N, C-alpha and C positions, 0 to 999 in steps of 0.2 A: 504494500500500500504506500502510495506517495503522500507525504505529509503536506497539507495545504495550510499555510500560516494564516489564511483568511478565514478558516473555519473556526467556529466558536463552540467551546465545550458547553454542553448542556442544551445547545440550540441546534447545531448541525450534527452533532453526535452526542450520545449519552456521556455526561461528565461525571467524574469521580471527585468526591469532596469529603471533607472531614469537619466535624463540629466538636465543641467542648461543652459538656454540661458541667459548669464550674460551680462548686458548692463552697460556702464558707463554713465557719465553725458553728454557726447558728442553724445550718441546714438550708439556708437560702440559696437560690440559684441566681447567677449573673446573666442578665439578658441585655441585648443591645437593640435599640430601635433603629430600623433601617431607614436611611434617608430617601428622599425623592430621587437621588442620583444612583441608588443601588440598582443592580442589574435585574432584580426581581423582588417581588413581595414588598414593595415600597410601603413604608409606614407600619410594617409589622414588627413585633418584638420577636427576637430570635436568639438562640444560643449562638455565640460567635463561632466562626469557622471560615472555610474557603476551599478553593479548588486545589487538588493535588496536581503538582507539576510533573512532567515526564521524568522518570527515573527516581522520583522521590518516594520514600516510604510514607505510610500514613502517619507514623509517629513523628517523622521529621516535618511533614506538612503541617500538622497541628502545632508543633513547636514554632515553626516559622510564622504561621498565621497569627498566633497569639502574641508574638513579639511585634509583628507589623501592626496589628490592630489595637492591642491593649498594653503593649510594653510590659508583658509579664511572662514568667516561665511557669510551666505547669508541672505538677506531679500527677502523672496519669495512673489512675487506680484500676480502671476496668474499661475494656473496649466493648462497645455494644455491637450487635449484629448490624450488617448493612441494611439499608432501608430503600424504599422507592420514594423519591421526592419528585413527583410529577406536578408541575405548576401549569395548569391549563391556561390561565389568564396571560402568562408570559411565554407560552409555547416552549417550555423548558423541561428537561428531564435529567435528574441527577441521581447518582447512587452514592449516598453519604454513609459514613460510619462515624459515630460519635464516641467520645471518650468521657467517662465519668472522671472528674478531676478536681483538683484544688490548686490554688495559687501558692507557689513556693515563697517562703520567707514573708508571708502576709503582706506582700507588696500591693499597694493600691492600684487597681487598673485605671488607665486613662485612655480616652479616645485619641487614637493616633491618626485615623483616617477620617477627617472631618467631612469629607465629601461622601462617605458611605454610611456613616453612623451619626445620628442626631443626639442620642442619649444612651447612657448605661445606668443600670440600677440593679440592686439585689431584691429578690422577691421570695416570699414564702410560697411553697408549692400550692397551698390552698388559697392564695390571693394573687394570682397571676394577672398581668396586664392584658389588655385586648387591643387589637387583634394579635394573636400569635401566628407565626409562620406555620405553614403546613408541616414542615419537618420538625419543628420544635414541639408541636402538639404530639406528633408520633413519638418522638424521643422521650418526652415527659410521661406519656402514657406507658411506654415500655419500662421506663425507670420505676414508675409507681408499682408496676406489676412484680418487679423483682426485688425491690428494697425490703 
């Protein structure tokens, strides 16, 4: 197969991505509100993450994404099974795997990509903001089933 640099992951072919269900010592989850410039599900609250680059492991991808997006390093505790993240409104299809994790050294996360994220905050699982992204709903439902 010849690689075409004009093709877009998730749009022209199924994209592979990673996410982080980041919990603090109070059991709250960190969610990010997607900006109007985000590539999909604009305005939705979502567990942070991003696309896996060619040749990158899932673990390296989530580490890179969290440094780029929130300037934090994570302790990965458990990898969740892959899921189907089909976004009909944006005509996108992703296969993500999320990691249950916590931030190393209690470092405070900060928004590093102001064009993609409008807000970050910690939420109790029984008091989540709306709307949630499709994959965040799936991941939190799966997490609640196994915890």
